[in-house]
C-alpha positions, 0 to 999 in steps of 0.5 A, spaced: 425 176 084 432 179 086 431 185 082 424 186 084 426 186 091 432 191 090 427 195 086 422 195 092 427 196 097 430 202 094 423 205 092 423 207 100 429 211 099 427 214 093 420 216 096 424 219 102 428 223 097 422 225 093 419 228 099 424 233 099 421 237 093 414 235 094 408 234 099 406 227 101 400 228 097 403 230 090 408 224 091 402 219 092 399 222 086 405 221 081 406 214 084 399 211 083 398 216 076 405 213 073 403 206 076 396 206 073 399 209 066 404 203 066 399 198 067 394 200 062 400 199 057 402 192 060 394 190 060 394 192 052 401 188 051 399 182 055 392 182 051 388 181 057 381 183 057 380 190 058 373 190 061 373 191 068 369 185 073 368 184 080 366 191 081 364 191 088 371 188 090 375 193 085 372 199 089 374 196 096 381 193 094 382 200 090 380 204 096 385 200 101 390 197 096 392 203 092 388 209 096 389 208 103 396 204 102 399 209 098 397 216 102 399 213 109 405 210 106 408 216 103 405 220 110 409 215 114 415 216 110 414 224 110 415 223 118 419 217 119 425 214 116 425 209 111 428 203 114 423 203 120 417 205 116 418 199 112 419 194 117 413 197 120 409 196 114 411 189 113 408 187 119 402 186 114 403 178 114 401 178 121 395 182 120 393 178 114 394 171 119 390 175 124 384 177 120 384 170 116 383 166 122 375 169 123 374 170 116 377 165 111 378 159 117 386 159 116 388 158 123 395 160 126 398 154 128 405 151 131 411 155 129 407 161 126 405 163 134 412 164 135 413 168 129 407 172 131 409 173 138 416 176 135 413 181 131 408 184 136 414 184 141 418 188 136 412 192 134 412 195 141 419 196 142 419 200 135 413 204 138 415 205 145 408 207 147 411 208 154 415 214 152 412 221 151 419 223 147 417 219 142 413 221 136 408 216 134 404 219 128 409 217 123 409 210 126 402 209 127 401 211 120 406 206 118 402 201 122 395 203 119 398 202 112 400 195 113 393 194 116 390 197 110 394 192 105 393 186 110 385 187 109 386 188 102 390 181 101 384 178 105 379 181 101 383 178 095 384 171 098 376 171 099 375 173 092 380 168 089 377 162 093 370 163 090 371 166 083 376 166 077 379 173 077 383 176 071 389 178 075 392 183 070 386 186 069 383 186 076 390 189 078 389 195 073 382 197 075 383 197 082 389 201 081 385 206 077 379 206 081 384 207 087 388 213 084 381 217 083 381 219 091 388 220 091 388 225 086 381 228 089 385 229 096 391 232 093 387 237 090 383 239 096 388 239 101 395 240 098 397 247 097 405 246 096 408 247 089 413 242 087 420 244 086 422 240 080 429 238 079 433 232 075 433 229 082 426 229 083 424 227 076 428 221 077 425 219 083 418 220 081 420 216 075 423 210 079 417 210 084 412 211 079 414 207 073 419 202 076 417 200 083 409 201 082 408 199 075 414 195 073 414 192 080 407 189 079 408 186 072 414 183 075 411 180 081 405 177 076 411 174 072 415 171 078 408 168 081 407 164 075 415 162 074 417 160 081 416 155 086 410 156 091 412 159 097 419 162 094 416 169 093 414 170 100 421 171 101 420 178 098 416 180 105 423 179 108 428 182 103 424 188 101 425 192 108 432 189 109 434 192 103 430 199 105 434 199 112 441 197 109 440 203 103 437 208 108 443 207 113 448 207 107 445 213 104 441 217 109 445 215 115 439 212 119 441 210 126 435 207 130 436 207 137 437 200 141 430 199 142 428 200 135 434 196 132 432 190 137 425 191 135 426 191 127 431 185 128 425 181 132 420 183 126 425 181 121 427 174 124 419 173 125 418 175 117 424 170 116 421 164 120 414 166 116 417 165 110 421 159 111 414 156 114 411 158 107 416 155 103 416 148 107 408 148 107 409 149 099 404 155 100 403 160 094 403 167 095 397 171 094 397 176 087 395 182 091 400 181 096 405 186 091 407 193 093 404 199 090 
C-alpha cells in the first residue's frame, strides 16, 4: 500500500513532465493505452474470465472513470501545478458522500459533516472565485475530474450492491471501452507532434504501465489483504506525496490562501480516513486512480 501511494503520488509529477514533450491528449492516449494493455496481460495471468459482463455499466463507468477522468485530469495538469491539482481531484470522497445520500441512502453523519465543511472551505480558498486575477480553467477541470470519478464510484457501488461483479474483468473492460473515446478525441483535435526523448519515454512508461496498469493490479491486491478501512488512507497519501514531490522537484509554491485551502482539504481527508477505519468500512474497488 505504501508503494502504491508513492507510485500514484509521483505519477502527477511524471505526467506534468511528460506534458513538456507532448499534448495533453497524446499523454492521455498513452496513459490509458498502456494501462489497458497491462491489464489485459494481468487478466490472462490471473485466469479471470475474459468475457465482458454488465455492458450498460461498463460503458457508463468506462466513459466516466477512464475517458472523462483521464482527459480532464491531464488537461488540468497541463494548466496547473501537480500538488494543487491533485488535492482538488481528491475532494472526490466528498462528492461521493453527497451523491450517495440520495442515490444509495448513505447519509452523512456526525463528524463527517465537519470533514465536508473543511473540504468545501478549502475548495473555495483554492478556487478564489472572487479574484479576477486567478485562472479558474485548470482548477475547474480538476474539480470536474474529481466529480466524474465520484459519479463512477457511486455507479460501481450501486452495481456491486445488486450483482456479483468480477472486479478484474470489469476493470479491464471499462478501461478498454473508455480508451476508445480518448483515442478518437486525440485523432480529431490534436495536431501537436510528440517530441520523443528518453525523459518522455520514461515518464510515459511510468504513468501508463506503472501508475495505471500496475497501480490497478496492486490496488485490487491490497483490497483483499489489508484490514477494511485502511486502504482509505490512499485518499490522503497520494496528494501529500504529489504536493511534496512537486515542491521539491518542480518548485511549486502555492500562495497563502491556496496553501491554507490545501491543508484544510488534507485535514478533511485525514478525518474521513480515520472515520472509515473506526467504522471498519471497506473501500470500493472502483475508487482506484486511473
